[in-house]
C-alpha positions, 0 to 999 in steps of 0.5 A: 435704083435700077433704071426701069419704066416706073423710075422713068415715069416717077422722075418725069412726073417730078421734073418740074420740082427739080432745082438747079444742081439737083441730081439722082443716081441710078443703075443701067446694066453695068453702068452707074449713071447720075442725072443732074439738072444743070444751072441756067448758064448751060441753056439750052441744055437743062439736064446732064448725065454722067456715067461710069462703067463698072470695072472699067475706066469708061465714062459718059458725060453729055448735056441734053435739052430735056430729061426725056432726051437724057433717058433716051440716050441711056436706053439706046445704049449711048448711041451717037452713030447716025448709021445705027438705028436707035431702038427707041425714038420716044419714051412711050415706045419704051414704056409700051 
């Protein structure tokens, strides 16, 4: 599954149904990314993403307080540099 607006909307609608340890994998560009609902021991973090870049040893692994934050991190190309402005502040900006 490719990360797109439809996938994000569908996954967010089903968020309340996810059980601890449940995960789903999608593609974003040349990345294979797994979104996972974390166990309660990681609170306040509820979701994590683990990504592997094709034909590279590069990986990405972080925990997030919401599924929306996890999607935003991916859509903003994993930016963690406060000096670089993110393209999207909210998912509604992406979905419009």
